[in-house]
TORMAR-764434 format. One record per residue: x, y, z of N, C-alpha, C in turn; residue in one letter. Coordinates in pm, whole numbers, padded with zeros to 5 digits, always signed. Atoms other than C-alpha are relative to their C-alpha. Example, Ala and Ser with C-alpha at 12.3 -4.5 7.8 and 13.67 -1.06 7.14 Angstrom:
TORMAR-764434
+00089-00119+00000+01230-00450+00780+00090+00120+00000a/-00082-00119-00006+01367-00106+00714-00077+00109+00073s/
END
This chain:
TORMAR-764434
+00013-00074-00073+27959-07293+25286+00013-00025+00201x/-00082+00086-00074+28077-07558+25574+00115+00044+00069x/-00108-00037-00094+28388-07438+25585+00031+00131+00074x/+00009-00116-00067+28288-07064+25632-00052-00013+00133x/+00037+00006-00137+28134-07160+25946-00002-00061+00068x/-00048+00012-00151+28350-07346+26073+00152+00053+00019x/-00088-00087+00032+28616-07090+26022-00073+00056+00153x/+00017-00110-00072+28413-06849+26204-00067-00085+00142x/-00045+00084-00111+28366-07133+26474+00147-00046+00093x/-00139+00033-00015+28700-07139+26516+00090+00118+00066x/-00012-00202-00021+28763-06759+26508-00075-00036+00151x/+00075+00006-00147+28484-06764+26833+00095-00075+00114x/-00060+00053-00061+28669-07022+26982+00185+00038+00053x/-00178-00098-00042+29041-06842+26999-00011+00137+00025x/+00057-00168-00016+28806-06471+27079-00045-00061+00098x/+00122+00029-00104+28662-06612+27454-00068+00158+00048x/+00006-00147-00047+28672-06264+27510-00153+00124-00117x/+00153-00063+00130+28434-06127+27169-00062-00101+00046x/+00126+00018+00055+28232-06421+27195-00067-00038+00135x/+00082-00004-00123+28119-06334+27570-00081+00079-00053x/+00128-00200+00062+28006-05960+27406-00037-00054-00074x/+00109+00017+00077+27821-06161+27153-00080-00065+00047x/+00130+00056-00117+27636-06383+27369-00063+00073+00065x/+00062-00091-00134+27544-06120+27615-00101+00112-00128x/+00026-00090+00139+27483-05897+27259-00146-00032-00058x/+00058+00114-00002+27308-06183+27173-00189+00047+00065x/+00096-00071-00083+27026-06130+27422-00056+00098-00003x/+00052-00144+00016+27002-05778+27400-00082+00030-00116x/+00066-00044+00133+26952-05793+27015-00109-00099-00026x/+00115+00143-00026+26700-06098+27066-00145+00127-00012x/+00140-00097-00073+26474-05829+27253-00004+00134-00110x/+00030-00152+00101+26559-05506+26999-00080-00048-00118x/+00085-00026+00142+26477-05709+26722-00139-00033-00081x/+00106-00002+00007+26181-05797+26818-00132+00119+00028x/+00006-00159-00012+26148-05424+26935-00065+00070-00098x/-00060-00145+00117+26240-05268+26619-00145+00031-00041x/+00131+00024+00059+25908-05376+26467-00096+00086+00013x/+00156-00026-00080+25667-05307+26704+00047+00191+00056x/-00045-00142-00038+25884-04937+26802-00042+00047-00121x/+00005-00083+00113+25852-04854+26423-00200+00085-00058x/+00153+00010-00023+25460-04962+26423-00090+00117+00066x/+00049-00056-00111+25394-04814+26729+00009+00174-00056x/-00053-00113+00019+25565-04455+26646-00062+00052-00152x/+00007-00008+00134+25429-04492+26267-00152+00092+00058x/+00082+00024-00020+25061-04525+26422-00087+00170+00105x/+00052-00185-00089+25105-04177+26711-00013+00080-00092x/+00024-00073+00113+25173-04026+26404-00066+00078-00053x/+00108-00070+00083+24936-04012+26211-00112-00015+00100x/+00108-00080-00076+24685-04027+26469-00074+00123+00112x/+00000-00140-00086+24791-03700+26706+00010+00129-00176x/-00052-00111+00101+24950-03504+26358+00099+00030+00080x/-00127-00087-00034+25225-03322+26393+00032+00102+00113x/+00021-00101-00150+25104-03001+26676+00013-00106+00150x/+00016+00140-00163+24992-03337+26956+00133-00053-00016x/-00068+00059-00050+25268-03497+26855+00093+00050+00047x/-00123-00125-00072+25509-03232+26929+00013+00031+00180x/+00033-00031-00100+25336-03124+27246+00023-00171+00102x/-00005+00058-00141+25324-03475+27392+00223-00085+00023x/-00104+00061-00014+25705-03558+27281+00127+00091+00094x/-00035-00122-00084+25789-03192+27488+00007-00051+00133x/+00076+00035-00133+25553-03334+27752+00158-00088+00115x/-00049+00135-00014+25804-03692+27801+00129+00100+00049x/-00152+00014-00005+26132-03507+27701+00026+00105+00129x/-00084-00075-00098+26104-03215+27941+00010-00082+00148x/+00010+00076-00085+26045-03468+28223+00098-00096-00017x/-00135+00065+00029+26341-03691+28109+00108+00024+00066x/-00122-00123-00007+26580-03377+28052+00051+00058+00159x/-00009-00015-00143+26514-03290+28433+00091-00162+00054x/-00009+00145-00068+26564-03662+28549+00166-00016-00053x/-00165+00021+00052+26905-03681+28372+00057+00133+00103x/-00050-00172-00106+27000-03314+28492+00026-00023+00119x/+00030+00023-00128+26933-03467+28858+00114-00064-00003x/-00098+00101+00037+27148-03793+28753+00139-00025+00021x/-00162-00021-00013+27474-03901+28869+00112-00144-00073x/-00042+00109+00132+27471-04271+28594+00049-00018+00156x/-00083+00091-00134+27508-04457+28949+00009-00127-00088x/-00024+00143+00116+27493-04725+28659+00158-00033-00005x/-00151+00002+00048+27820-04629+28562+00096-00007+00116x/-00115+00030-00132+27986-04626+28947-00071-00144-00018x/+00040+00188-00002+27818-04988+28953+00115-00074-00039x/-00096+00066+00080+28026-05121+28696+00158+00064+00000x/-00069-00058+00000+28289-04892+28714+00129-00120+00158x/-00058+00060-00118+28408-05052+29112-00076-00072+00037x/+00013+00128-00028+28165-05318+29195+00155-00082-00150x/-00067+00048+00064+28388-05492+28866+00142+00034+00105x/-00087-00003+00010+28669-05394+29041+00041-00077+00190x/+00013+00006-00209+28620-05482+29427-00063-00181-00082x/+00019+00112+00006+28466-05810+29258+00113-00111-00112x/-00096+00005+00033+28812-05838+29073+00094-00100+00107x/-00062+00026-00179+28925-05876+29434-00036-00052+00094x/+00015+00181-00075+28712-06154+29546-00036+00132+00135x/+00047-00053-00121+28573-05842+29831-00165+00033-00019x/+00198+00033+00055+28200-05890+29860-00048+00106+00147x/+00113-00131-00063+28142-05600+30155+00081+00130-00056x/+00012-00169+00124+28326-05364+29882-00129-00020-00101x/+00144+00033+00086+28044-05507+29660-00111+00087+00022x/+00155+00009-00092+27758-05454+29877+00031+00124+00098x/-00061-00105+00004+27938-05116+29961-00048+00103-00072x/+00033-00047+00107+27921-05016+29627-00172+00048-00032x/+00154-00026+00023+27560-05086+29590-00069+00055+00095x/+00042-00054-00089+27463-04950+29914+00016+00083+00001x/-00039-00148+00011+27596-04599+29837-00049+00056-00105x/+00086-00083+00118+27486-04584+29468-00217-00033+00016x/+00146+00009-00023+27128-04716+29569-00031+00172+00093x/+00051-00154-00113+27117-04396+29870-00062+00164-00150x/+00010-00084+00098+27245-04143+29596-00089+00040-00086x/+00070-00020+00108+27048-04211+29319-00157+00015+00038x/+00121-00020-00057+26736-04266+29539-00042+00154+00056x/-00016-00175-00039+26799-03854+29690-00033+00071-00111x/+00031-00056+00145+26846-03737+29299-00091+00005-00033x/+00027+00065+00076+26602-03914+29176-00151+00094+00102x/+00139-00053-00077+26309-03769+29462-00018+00182-00029x/+00003-00134+00026+26487-03403+29398-00081+00056-00167x/+00034-00030+00094+26425-03425+29055-00123-00004-00051x/+00130-00037-00028+26090-03489+29123-00087+00087+00027x/+00061-00196-00111+25989-03192+29397+00058+00102-00113x/-00006-00162+00084+26160-02968+29067-00098-00057-00071x/+00131-00024+00111+25919-03111+28813-00117+00050+00060x/+00073+00002-00072+25643-03137+29083-00043+00178-00028x/-00051-00151-00059+25718-02735+29185+00004+00134-00092x/-00071-00093+00102+25825-02577+28859-00099-00042-00134x/+00017+00049+00100+25619-02755+28604-00117+00115-00099x/+00011-00084+00003+25431-02445+28559+00076+00127-00105x/-00026-00106+00131+25668-02220+28445+00119-00116-00092x/-00047+00092+00130+25868-02533+28244-00115-00004-00125x/+00112-00016+00128+25550-02515+28020-00065+00159-00083x/+00020-00089+00158+25536-02186+27931+00142+00026-00066x/-00055+00033+00097+25879-02216+27830+00062-00037-00114x/-00064+00087+00118+25930-02447+27598-00163-00048-00130x/+00150+00048+00080+25498-02495+27463-00067+00108-00017x/+00011-00110+00076+25390-02247+27261-00187+00012+00000x/+00133+00047+00039+25065-02335+27135-00169-00055+00101x/+00136+00124-00039+24825-02525+27405-00022+00014+00112x/-00020-00045-00103+24709-02424+27716+00112-00050+00099x/-00069-00032-00123+24938-02319+27998-00018-00112+00135x/+00103+00043-00063+24728-02443+28251+00029-00215+00021x/+00024+00137+00108+24649-02822+28091+00120-00091-00013x/-00082-00014+00048+24990-02809+27953+00090-00038+00120x/-00018+00019-00179+25147-02814+28386+00003-00103+00011x/+00043+00099-00122+24939-03069+28504+00036-00119-00101x/-00084+00126+00023+25067-03348+28195+00122-00001+00098x/-00113-00046-00083+25385-03223+28306+00047-00113+00097x/+00017+00049-00163+25336-03263+28668-00076-00174-00008x/+00084+00138-00046+25118-03641+28594+00168-00069-00055x/-00071+00038+00095+25450-03774+28331+00117+00044+00181x/-00107+00005-00080+25700-03655+28648-00023-00129+00104x/-00010+00063-00035+25561-03962+28832+00070-00100-00055x/-00055+00091+00053+25765-04190+28594+00114+00010+00071x/-00147-00047+00011+26113-04019+28761-00026-00099+00157x/+00086+00105-00093+25958-04238+29150+00017-00112-00083x/+00053+00112+00087+25910-04525+28921+00142-00037-00003x/-00157+00021+00034+26292-04502+28849+00077-00015+00130x/-00163-00002-00147+26449-04433+29241+00154-00046-00024x/-00134+00037-00048+26716-04678+29180+00016-00069-00139x/+00000+00064+00127+26654-04779+28802+00208-00002-00038x/-00154-00032+00053+27065-04658+28691+00047-00124+00140x/-00121+00092-00083+27235-04870+29011-00131-00190-00007x/+00044+00153-00024+26963-05192+28928+00085-00070-00124x/-00057+00090+00159+27114-05192+28567+00090+00008+00005x/-00160-00035-00011+27458-05163+28645+00009-00120+00061x/-00026+00124-00039+27417-05479+28857-00035-00061-00100x/+00057+00063+00109+27204-05648+28639+00121+00012-00140x/-00135-00056+00114+27509-05529+28342+00070-00049+00078x/-00131+00011-00084+27829-05619+28617-00008-00164-00001x/+00044+00109-00039+27649-05930+28662-00017-00092-00119x/+00069+00075+00165+27620-06043+28309-00172-00078-00045x/+00095+00111+00035+27244-06098+28363-00083+00088-00115x/-00008-00078+00122+27190-05948+27983-00132-00068-00042x/+00096+00083+00025+26864-06224+27916-00096+00121+00058x/+00059-00047-00016+26700-06033+28182-00064+00186-00028x/+00004-00134+00064+26763-05680+28087-00112-00003-00156x/+00107+00051+00119+26612-05822+27721-00128-00015-00004x/+00131+00040-00025+26317-05917+27861-00061+00103+00058x/+00023-00153-00066+26248-05589+28036-00050+00071-00077x/+00028-00036+00140+26276-05431+27744-00095-00002-00107x/+00132+00069+00127+26061-05614+27526-00160+00021+00054x/+00118+00000-00057+25829-05582+27797-00074+00130+00014x/+00065-00184-00011+25775-05186+27810-00047-00021-00177x/-00005+00023+00129+25825-05241+27400-00195-00033-00038x/+00086+00034+00031+25503-05451+27434-00173+00063+00089x/+00152-00095-00144+25284-05281+27703-00043+00156-00110x/-00004-00134+00066+25354-04909+27514-00042-00025-00170x/+00044+00024+00141+25287-05081+27165-00193-00011+00013x/+00198+00094+00049+24927-05291+27246-00102+00191+00042x/+00118-00153-00055+24787-04913+27435-00022+00056-00120x/-00023-00038+00077+24932-04723+27168-00108-00065-00145x/+00065+00083+00146+24799-04977+26889-00202+00031+00038x/+00120-00004-00011+24438-05022+27107-00094+00206-00021x/+00022-00209-00006+24425-04561+27081-00062-00008-00146x/+00031-00041+00116+24453-04583+26720-00131-00029-00083x/+00153+00020+00056+24206-04802+26641-00144-00008+00034x/+00110-00076-00061+23922-04700+26902+00008+00102-00016x/-00053-00165+00010+24090-04346+26774-00061+00081+00105x/-00054-00107-00144+24166-04219+27098+00029+00052-00083x/-00046-00125+00032+24318-03888+27165+00130-00004+00050x/-00128-00018+00026+24644-03742+27262+00070-00096+00171x/-00020+00066-00192+24574-03868+27710+00022-00153-00049x/+00034+00204+00021+24557-04237+27588+00172-00017-00056x/-00105+00093+00038+24870-04263+27386+00146+00087+00095x/-00045-00077-00094+25041-03997+27688+00036-00179+00112x/-00017+00113-00040+24950-04314+27885+00098-00093-00062x/-00110+00145+00042+25082-04557+27712+00120+00038-00009x/-00127-00029+00018+25437-04400+27671+00024+00022+00210x/+00026-00046-00093+25360-04339+28054+00048-00188+00047x/+00023+00158-00080+25290-04736+28163+00156-00085-00056x/-00154+00048+00034+25618-04828+27945+00111+00061+00062x/-00132-00104-00096+25846-04589+28157+00014-00078+00179x/-00020+00026-00138+25689-04745+28476+00074-00221-00020x/-00105+00103+00022+25808-05100+28358+00113-00015-00036x/-00090+00011+00005+26116-05045+28268+00075+00071+00105x/-00075-00074-00136+26201-04830+28574-00021-00126+00105x/+00026+00086-00143+26035-05053+28838+00056-00169-00009x/-00055+00097+00005+26155-05380+28690+00107-00032-00007x/-00166+00061-00030+26540-05402+28666+00053+00051+00166x/-00065+00010-00123+26524-05313+29054-00072-00153+00080x/+00018+00125-00079+26310-05589+29131+00125-00128-00062x/-00077+00042+00066+26517-05794+28931+00132+00004+00040x/-00127-00044-00101+26873-05636+29055+00001-00060+00134x/+00062-00007-00163+26710-05683+29465-00021-00221-00025x/+00042+00152-00020+26641-06083+29351+00150-00074-00080x/-00205+00031+00032+27059-06123+29165+00066+00020+00140x/-00070-00015-00119+27172-05979+29470-00019-00126+00092x/+00039+00081-00071+26955-06197+29693+00111-00147-00039x/-00003+00109+00038+27068-06480+29497+00184-00056+00023x/-00117-00005-00015+27461-06417+29501+00070+00058+00103x/-00046-00063-00123+27492-06263+29862-00060-00099+00035x/+00061+00001-00057+27246-06335+29999-00147+00056+00084x/+00118-00026-00074+26885-06276+30162+00029+00118+00074x/-00054-00107-00104+27048-06033+30421+00099+00082-00051x/-00124-00074+00035+27306-05885+30232-00057+00155+00008x/-00015-00185-00028+27147-05529+30269+00009+00040+00174x/-00041+00053-00105+27191-05601+30615+00158-00015+00075x/-00169-00029-00013+27550-05615+30640+00059+00092-00024x/-00102-00114+00003+27811-05400+30757+00101-00004-00009x/-00044+00029+00085+28013-05306+30521+00082+00159-00002x/-00082-00154-00021+28317-04974+30506+00012+00024-00114x/-00109-00100+00083+28402-04817+30209+00095+00005-00052x/-00135-00016-00050+28751-04861+30090+00005+00150-00095x/+00026-00060+00158+28632-04595+29763-00004+00121+00158x/+00025-00079-00014+28700-04259+29912-00117+00084-00056x/+00131-00143+00098+28397-03977+29939+00089+00067-00150x/-00023-00046+00136+28598-03820+29718+00028-00014-00141x/-00011+00077+00086+28640-04033+29503-00123-00049-00098x/+00154-00033+00013+28292-04129+29503-00062+00151-00107x/+00079-00077+00028+28202-03826+29441+00072+00141-00124x/-00161-00026+00178+28484-03744+29157-00082-00049-00129x/+00050+00041+00095+28314-03952+28927-00077+00022-00003x/+00166-00002+00020+27980-03934+29044-00005+00089-00126x/+00001-00194+00030+28022-03529+28920+00023-00001-00131x/-00033-00020+00125+28224-03611+28645-00092-00079-00082x/+00142+00071+00034+27961-03878+28485-00082+00108-00028x/+00055-00136-00026+27721-03617+28599+00023+00081-00123x/-00003-00075+00060+27817-03333+28419+00076-00049-00174x/-00049+00021+00175+27983-03527+28073-00165-00091-00032x/+00101+00056+00087+27650-03700+28039-00074+00094-00021x/+00041-00079-00008+27479-03395+28110-00028+00089-00074x/-00033-00089+00075+27660-03186+27865-00062-00035-00121x/+00089+00095+00146+27546-03498+27610-00061+00053+00041x/+00108+00005+00047+27229-03481+27690-00024+00179-00077x/+00060-00168+00007+27202-03024+27648+00025-00039-00166x/+00002-00010+00140+27353-03111+27341-00054-00059-00139x/+00155+00124+00113+27178-03406+27150-00010-00044+00035x/+00087+00133-00075+26977-03579+27382-00174+00154-00023x/+00190-00064-00040+26729-03263+27400-00027+00090-00134x/+00057-00018+00205+26647-03160+26998-00141+00114+00041x/+00154-00008-00004+26282-03114+27129-00017+00153+00030x/+00013-00147-00030+26314-02810+27314+00089+00101-00030x/-00059-00111+00084+26539-02634+27147-00126+00051-00098x/+00075-00042+00087+26298-02670+26874-00185+00106+00078x/+00145-00077-00067+25976-02604+27117+00044+00171+00043x/-00058-00148+00017+26197-02261+27199-00019+00094-00020x/-00027-00048+00150+26267-02143+26870-00131+00009-00079x/+00138+00034+00129+25962-02229+26690-00145-00043+00062x/+00128+00089-00042+25703-02494+26779-00026-00109+00029x/+00015+00178+00014+25555-02815+26865-00088-00075-00118x/-00025+00093+00122+25482-02919+26496+00148+00025-00099x/-00115+00074-00019+25820-02868+26479+00043-00074+00061x/-00040+00124-00140+25889-03086+26764-00109-00109-00080x/+00093+00081+00040+25671-03291+26581+00029-00055-00117x/-00121-00009+00146+25848-03301+26219+00133-00041-00007x/-00184+00086-00094+26245-03387+26457-00059-00100+00006x/+00029+00113-00086+26058-03681+26610-00047-00044-00102x/+00047+00110+00041+25990-03839+26346+00119+00011-00172x/-00180+00001+00053+26306-03733+26149+00082-00172+00104x/-00066+00072-00092+26462-03897+26474-00076-00174+00000x/+00145+00159+00034+26156-04190+26447+00064-00069-00078x/-00075+00073+00137+26331-04328+26128+00164+00021+00042x/-00145+00020-00093+26696-04233+26236+00027-00129+00051x/+00025+00082-00115+26627-04451+26566+00090-00094-00103x/+00015+00156+00030+26604-04759+26380+00093-00024-00062x/-00144+00022+00026+26967-04725+26242+00059-00072+00126x/-00073+00034-00196+27062-04744+26635-00031-00118+00048x/+00084+00009-00081+26832-04975+26747+00104-00150+00003x/-00063+00090-00049+27049-05293+26700+00179+00031+00055x/-00106-00035-00085+27358-05102+26828+00032+00000+00131x/+00013-00017-00101+27218-05021+27116+00018-00113+00138x/-00050+00104-00055+27291-05365+27264+00161-00034+00008x/-00168+00052-00031+27642-05341+27198+00059+00090+00096x/-00075-00113-00136+27677-05037+27416-00012-00029+00153x/+00022+00070-00086+27523-05189+27696+00075-00149+00023x/-00067+00151-00003+27718-05542+27669+00162+00048-00013x/-00206+00002+00080+28090-05351+27560+00004+00036+00137x/-00018-00016-00154+28091-05175+27905+00068-00070+00092x/-00043+00125-00128+28127-05455+28155+00133-00064-00062x/-00110+00054+00090+28379-05611+27876+00146+00080+00032x/-00086-00140+00044+28591-05285+27807+00035+00004+00181x/+00000-00020-00175+28614-05223+28197+00115-00133+00054x/-00062+00086-00061+28708-05590+28280+00195+00009-00076x/-00176-00011+00060+29063-05579+28001+00025+00061+00066x/-00102-00156-00056+29139-05248+28141+00037+00024+00169x/-00001+00020-00150+29125-05354+28494+00097-00130-00023x/-00060+00151-00036+29301-05716+28450+00150+00101-00100x/-00168-00033+00028+29601-05454+28190-00017-00098-00078x/-00051+00056+00131+29553-05678+27922-00040+00088-00182x/+00011-00093+00173+29576-05398+27587-00004-00034-00146x/+00017+00071+00134+29636-05589+27309-00169-00120-00025x/+00128+00044-00036+29328-05763+27445-00066+00067-00086x/+00110-00131+00020+29145-05467+27438+00017+00108-00101x/+00015-00081+00144+29259-05329+27113-00058-00089-00072x/+00066+00041+00093+29133-05612+26963-00164+00016+00009x/+00123+00013-00030+28819-05649+27111-00071+00153-00069x/+00025-00158+00033+28791-05211+27022-00050-00016-00174x/+00030+00020+00129+28854-05350+26653-00107-00052-00016x/+00140+00158+00046+28592-05678+26648-00133+00085+00029x/+00113-00074-00077+28307-05437+26784+00052+00087-00119x/+00071-00123+00113+28367-05118+26549+00018-00136-00163x/+00051+00054+00053+28394-05369+26290-00134-00045-00041x/+00117+00080-00016+28051-05538+26372-00081+00096+00030x/+00105-00156+00001+27892-05178+26422-00008+00006-00153x/-00012-00048+00117+28021-05134+26072-00067+00006-00125x/+00065+00091+00036+27926-05408+25886-00159+00026-00011x/+00100-00059+00003+27576-05318+26024-00142+00160-00061x/-00002-00144+00052+27559-04911+26012+00003+00033-00131x/+00030-00093+00160+27679-04850+25641-00097-00075-00094x/+00162+00015+00069+27420-05108+25423-00076+00072+00051x/+00142-00067-00074+27166-05027+25684-00035+00143-00101x/+00020-00124+00029+27214-04653+25601-00019+00080-00146x/+00008-00017+00108+27256-04620+25214-00138-00030+00001x/+00161+00005+00019+26900-04835+25225-00080+00143+00048x/+00111-00138-00065+26726-04605+25433+00045+00144+00007x/-00028-00076+00098+26874-04326+25215-00120-00041-00098x/+00067+00040+00063+26696-04521+24950-00142-00018+00014x/+00093+00015-00025+26404-04603+25105-00032+00114+00085x/+00113-00164-00127+26337-04251+25336-00109+00038-00017x/+00155-00084+00018+26071-04070+25155-00085-00103+00011x/+00070+00056-00009+25894-04363+25165-00095-00019+00128x/+00005-00054-00136+25975-04392+25551-00128+00096+00036x/+00054-00120-00077+25874-04098+25612-00157+00057-00040x/+00138-00056+00149+25510-04050+25360-00102-00100+00130x/+00083+00146-00030+25417-04409+25612-00034+00080+00118x/+00018-00030-00083+25392-04141+25904-00144+00090-00017x/+00067-00033+00018+25152-03988+25783-00025+00175-00116x/+00055-00139+00015+24988-03593+25556+00150+00109+00093x/-00056-00163+00022+25185-03385+25743+00130-00025+00093x/-00094+00036-00019+25529-03541+25746+00124-00041-00066x/-00132+00001+00141+25735-03537+25411+00092+00110+00020x/-00136-00103-00013+25942-03236+25482+00096-00047+00099x/-00115-00005-00067+26104-03457+25708+00137-00060-00065x/-00029+00095+00007+26254-03695+25509+00133+00142+00013x/-00159-00087-00007+26612-03395+25458-00008-00038+00085x/-00060-00059-00153+26583-03330+25798+00066-00149+00094x/-00074+00163-00053+26618-03745+25847+00184-00011-00149x/-00102+00052+00100+26910-03780+25554+00122+00076+00117x/-00080-00100-00080+27139-03502+25754+00001-00020+00130x/-00026+00064-00122+27110-03664+26096+00061-00130+00000x/-00056+00133+00089+27201-04003+25931+00113+00055+00025x/-00148-00010-00035+27555-03919+25922+00087+00030+00086x/-00015+00006-00148+27598-03803+26224+00010-00174+00093x/+00142+00140+00000+27398-04095+26357+00175-00171-00037x/-00114+00118+00053+27654-04339+26152+00147-00005+00043x/-00130-00047-00041+27977-04228+26295+00015-00023+00124x/-00047+00001-00144+27871-04247+26636-00089-00162+00046x/+00077+00107-00004+27668-04606+26555+00169-00102+00037x/-00078+00049+00057+28017-04735+26449+00084-00038+00102x/-00086-00043-00118+28240-04554+26711-00083-00012+00137x/+00091-00005-00121+27973-04617+26996+00073-00033+00097x/-00071-00028-00136+28222-04732+27248+00112+00110+00002x/-00044-00102-00028+28395-04384+27249+00012-00001+00112x/+00079-00063-00160+28257-04208+27581+00056-00161+00110x/-00087+00123-00069+28330-04625+27760+00120-00060-00008x/-00055-00033-00055+28629-04637+27690+00055+00093+00116x/-00063-00101-00106+28745-04337+27889-00065+00005+00146x/+00043+00024-00167+28515-04441+28195+00032-00165+00049x/-00095+00087-00029+28676-04775+28194+00138-00040+00097x/-00183-00106-00057+29011-04563+28287-00044+00069+00066x/-00001-00119-00163+28825-04390+28552+00024+00148-00035x/-00030-00187-00002+28878-04081+28311-00155+00040-00006x/+00108-00070+00006+28536-03954+28379-00011+00105-00077x/-00099-00171-00025+28702-03553+28339+00025-00014-00153x/-00133-00029+00126+28849-03640+27956-00230+00017-00074x/+00114-00022+00097+28468-03711+27787-00127+00143+00053x/+00046-00155-00037+28357-03410+27978-00024+00159-00049x/-00019-00106+00069+28565-03197+27822+00033+00067-00104x/+00046+00052+00158+28507-03305+27488-00084+00027-00064x/+00102+00006+00011+28181-03329+27525-00079+00215+00027x/-00042-00092-00040+28184-03002+27657+00006+00097-00062x/-00080-00075+00177+28394-02811+27379-00137+00033-00066x/+00051+00039+00096+28143-02932+27161-00157+00047+00007x/+00102-00059-00088+27834-02840+27393-00001+00191-00035x/-00029-00163-00009+27896-02469+27397+00015+00085-00128x/+00022-00024+00107+27993-02430+27060-00173-00024-00071x/+00171+00002+00108+27640-02609+26894-00084+00083+00073x/+00048-00078+00017+27471-02423+27115+00012+00137+00020x/-00064-00106+00025+27617-02120+27084-00065+00015-00161x/+00045+00005+00186+27555-02168+26645-00149-00019+00042x/+00144+00059-00007+27172-02295+26808-00037+00126-00011x/+00071-00123-00026+27084-01961+26852-00001+00099-00147x/-00071-00062+00125+27223-01822+26479-00119-00136-00130x/+00050+00086+00121+27126-02138+26286-00221-00099+00041x/+00188+00122-00077+26756-02294+26477-00105+00140-00109x/+00108-00127+00061+26594-01906+26358-00042-00007-00181x/-00009+00000+00153+26731-01941+26013-00069-00100-00091x/+00029+00068+00083+26708-02242+25913-00081-00196+00079x/+00077+00079-00067+26491-02433+26119+00041-00124+00012x/-00061+00121-00076+26492-02804+26193+00103-00124-00099x/-00065+00086+00077+26712-02899+25923+00153+00058+00035x/-00116-00045-00086+26980-02623+26077+00020-00116+00127x/+00000+00092-00087+26909-02844+26416+00101-00141-00041x/-00054+00156+00080+26987-03151+26186+00174-00011-00008x/-00120-00102+00088+27291-02978+26050+00076+00016+00090x/-00130-00032-00122+27420-02889+26408+00032-00090+00054x/+00020+00094-00090+27334-03208+26566+00111-00110-00072x/-00108+00058+00025+27564-03411+26301+00112+00040-00001x/-00160+00001+00045+27820-03238+26265+00063-00007+00211x/-00051+00023-00097+27851-03217+26721+00036-00153-00041x/+00003+00049+00007+27818-03598+26693+00130-00063-00068x/-00142+00026+00113+28104-03644+26364+00098+00059+00132x/-00039-00078-00033+28333-03414+26568+00064-00061+00142x/-00035+00075-00159+28346-03566+26928+00052-00064+00025x/+00037+00104+00016+28301-03875+26836+00166-00056-00012x/-00072+00057+00008+28639-03938+26642+00100+00051+00110x/-00134-00035-00075+28819-03693+26883+00011-00114+00134x/-00007+00068-00226+28748-03890+27247+00041-00219-00083x/-00081+00151+00041+28823-04219+27000+00137+00013-00035x/-00138+00029+00013+29183-04055+26901+00052-00021+00151x/-00072-00048-00128+29221-03925+27275-00012-00218+00050x/-00006+00138-00081+29095-04306+27378+00117-00124-00052x/-00172+00059+00051+29388-04476+27162+00116+00052+00062x/-00125-00053-00100+29643-04243+27332+00037-00071+00136x/-00035+00020-00124+29538-04313+27615+00014-00204+00078x/-00009+00152+00054+29535-04728+27526+00187+00030+00037x/-00133-00002+00033+29917-04659+27397+00101+00013+00213x/-00038-00064-00031+30012-04456+27737-00008-00096+00136x/+00003+00090-00084+29933-04705+27961+00030-00136-00039x/-00090+00075+00031+30068-04964+27773+00146+00001+00056x/-00158+00012+00002+30412-04839+27794-00017+00076+00107x/-00044+00034-00168+30390-04743+28164+00041-00132+00086x/+00035+00138-00065+30299-05075+28223+00180-00084-00079x/-00157+00064+00117+30644-05193+27976+00093+00097+00130x/-00095-00081-00029+30814-04926+28171+00060-00069+00184x/+00001+00028-00138+30745-05072+28517+00076-00122+00002x/-00060+00138+00053+30839-05422+28412+00074-00007+00018x/-00168+00029+00012+31178-05317+28304+00056+00005+00136x/-00034-00081-00082+31209-05123+28592+00044-00140+00097x/
END
C-alpha cells in the first residue's frame, strides 16, 4: 500500500497542472460531498411533503424563472475567464479591470430585463405552463420567485472572478451554505407539516445566498488584488466591441439552445401533460443527479486550467490533462451508475407513494447523463479556443431535432419519451463535440509546427 501511495505522490509531482486541478476540485468536492446527502434528503422530504402535483408546481415556478433568466443571460462568467485569463497572462492590469467592468455592466442590464419580463408577463407564463392550479395564484408565485433574479444581478461575473483567481474554496463554502439554508428550512417544514409556500421560500432563500454571496466575495477579491479603488481606475479595453458581442452572443445562443433542449424538461411536460408528470420527472432527475454531483466541481475547475494551456499553446499538456480528467470522471461514473441501477427502485421508493413509476424514467436518463459526466469538458474546450460558435451549431442541430420529436414522442410516451429524447441528445451532441475538439487541437498543433518550421 505504501508503494502505491508513493507512486501516486510521484505521479502528482510530475504533473503539476493535474495536481492543481485536483486541489481546486477538492475544495469544491468537499462541499459537494457534504451537500449530496443534504440535497438528497431535502428532495425526499419535499416530495413526501408535497406529493407529485405540488412538487410539479414548485418545479415549474422555479424552472420558468430560471429559464427566463438564462434566456437573457450572456454567460458573462465565461467571458471573464476567457479574457481576464488572457489579460492576466499578458500582465495587463488595465485590461483586467476593463473586462470586469464590461462584464458586470452587461450582466446587470440583462438581469434587470429578465426580471421585468417575469414581472409583467407572469400571468401569460402561468397560463401556458401551469394547468391544474389557480391562474392568479400561480402568476403571483412566478412573480415572487422572480426577485431571485435581482439577487443574481452580477453573479456570473463574480463567479468568473472567483474561478479565474483560484478562489475555489470560497465558492465551495458558498455552495455549502446555500444547501444548508434550503435543507434547514425544508426539514423544518416537513416536521412542522408546513406546506407549499414554505418549501418555495426555502428554495428562494438558498438562491439568495448563492446569488449575493459570490458578488460580495468577488468584490473582496478584486480589492485584495487591485486595491480598494480599482473600480475608479480609468481603463480602455483592447477587446473590440465586435469581439465582445460575438463571444457574448455566441455563448448566449449556445447555452440557450442547451437550455431549451436539455434543461427545460419541466416546461415541456407542463405544456404537454400536467404538474403531476413534472413531479414524477423531477424525482427521476433528483435520483440521476446524484451521479453528477461529484462531477460538477470538475466542470468549474477545468475551464481555467484548460484555458491556461490553450493560451500557452501547450498542446501535449492539454491532451494529457483531458485524458486525466476523463479517466477520473469515468472512475466515478461507471461503477456509481451500475450501483444506482441496482438500487434505483429502492431510491425512488424513498420519495413516497406517488413516485414508483419514476424508476424506468431514471434508468433511461442515466445513460445520457453518464456520457456527459465522463466527457464533461466537451463544451469547455471549445470556449477555451474562443470557438463558442461550434457548440452552438452542434447543440442547435440536436435541439431542433429533439424539440421537433417532442411534439410526437411526449404526447405518446409521456415522461419516458422525454427521458429518451434527453438521453439521446446528450449522447450524440457530447460525443460529436469531443471529436471536433480533438480535431481543433490537432489543427492548432499543426499550425504552430508549420509556423515554427517557417
